[in-house]
C-alpha positions in Angstrom: 79.4 -25.8 -94.7 81.8 -27.6 -92.4 80.3 -29.6 -89.5 81.9 -27.3 -86.8 80.5 -24.2 -88.3 77.1 -25.8 -88.7 77.1 -26.8 -85.0 78.2 -23.3 -84.0 75.3 -21.8 -86.0 72.9 -24.2 -84.4 74.1 -23.2 -80.9 73.9 -19.5 -81.6 70.4 -19.9 -83.1 69.3 -21.8 -80.0 70.7 -19.1 -77.7 69.0 -16.3 -79.7 65.6 -18.2 -79.6 65.9 -18.9 -75.9 66.8 -15.2 -75.2 63.8 -14.1 -77.3 61.6 -16.5 -75.4 62.8 -15.2 -72.0 62.3 -11.6 -73.2 58.7 -12.4 -74.2 58.1 -14.2 -70.9 59.4 -11.2 -68.9 57.4 -8.7 -71.1 54.3 -10.7 -70.5 55.0 -10.8 -66.7 55.5 -7.0 -66.7 52.3 -6.5 -68.7 50.2 -8.7 -66.3 51.6 -6.8 -63.3 50.8 -9.7 -60.9 52.3 -9.0 -57.5 55.0 -11.5 -56.5 55.2 -13.1 -60.0 58.8 -14.3 -59.9 60.9 -13.9 -63.0 64.7 -13.7 -63.3 66.1 -10.5 -62.0 68.6 -9.7 -64.7 66.4 -10.4 -67.7 63.6 -8.5 -66.1 65.9 -5.5 -65.6 67.1 -5.7 -69.2 63.5 -6.1 -70.4 62.5 -3.0 -68.4 65.3 -1.0 -70.1 63.9 -2.0 -73.5 60.2 -1.7 -72.6 60.5 1.7 -71.0 62.8 3.3 -73.5 61.9 6.3 -75.6 62.2 4.0 -78.7 59.2 2.0 -77.6 57.1 5.0 -76.4 58.1 4.7 -72.7 59.2 7.5 -70.4 62.8 6.2 -70.1 63.1 7.7 -66.7 64.5 4.6 -64.9 67.0 3.6 -67.6 70.1 4.9 -65.7 69.3 3.0 -62.6 68.5 -0.2 -64.5 71.7 0.0 -66.6 73.7 0.6 -63.4 72.0 -2.5 -61.8 72.8 -4.7 -64.9 76.4 -3.4 -64.9 76.7 -4.2 -61.1 75.4 -7.7 -61.7 77.9 -8.2 -64.6 80.7 -6.9 -62.4 79.7 -9.3 -59.6 79.7 -12.2 -62.1 83.1 -11.3 -63.4 84.5 -10.9 -59.9 83.0 -14.2 -58.8 84.4 -16.0 -61.9 87.8 -14.5 -61.4 87.8 -15.6 -57.7 86.9 -19.1 -58.7 89.4 -19.4 -61.5 92.3 -17.6 -59.8 91.7 -18.1 -56.1 90.2 -20.7 -53.8 86.8 -22.2 -54.6 85.4 -20.8 -51.4 86.5 -17.2 -52.1 83.3 -16.2 -53.9 81.3 -17.4 -50.9 83.4 -15.3 -48.6 83.1 -12.3 -50.8 79.3 -12.7 -50.9 79.1 -13.0 -47.1 81.2 -9.8 -46.8 79.1 -7.9 -49.2 75.9 -9.1 -47.6 77.2 -8.0 -44.1 78.2 -4.6 -45.5 74.8 -4.1 -47.2 73.0 -5.2 -44.0 75.0 -2.8 -41.9 74.3 0.0 -44.3 70.6 -0.8 -44.5 70.3 -0.9 -40.7 72.1 2.4 -40.3 69.9 4.0 -43.0 66.7 2.6 -41.5 67.4 4.3 -38.2 66.9 7.7 -39.7 63.6 9.6 -39.6 63.6 10.4 -43.3 60.2 10.4 -45.1 61.1 7.4 -47.2 61.4 5.2 -44.1 57.8 5.7 -43.0 55.1 3.4 -44.3 52.7 4.8 -46.9 49.3 5.9 -45.5 45.9 5.4 -47.2 44.3 8.6 -48.4 
């Protein structure tokens, strides 16, 4: 086997092993259900898709939202990479600030309503 191919296989093997390790870590964090136990957002979302799927005996009721979240993160990563590669290096920062401002304005407007989801939960 040529040296370049051997190095490529070693890299891919390492990537797979690290991905499996992160998946196991996130599955353990989900199983422990410790509040505020921080894990990476994207891998936890993908782990949730797999852990709650019908194939693993889960309800599968949140898969659509989780897939949409993962796709939104992918789209954001692609947009940020394109902005860095084809624009000015500060363009991703400006885009992030604009998106944050829009999300903050939307959250503020939505929080002013009197919808049931805006009220705190009460003890029964």
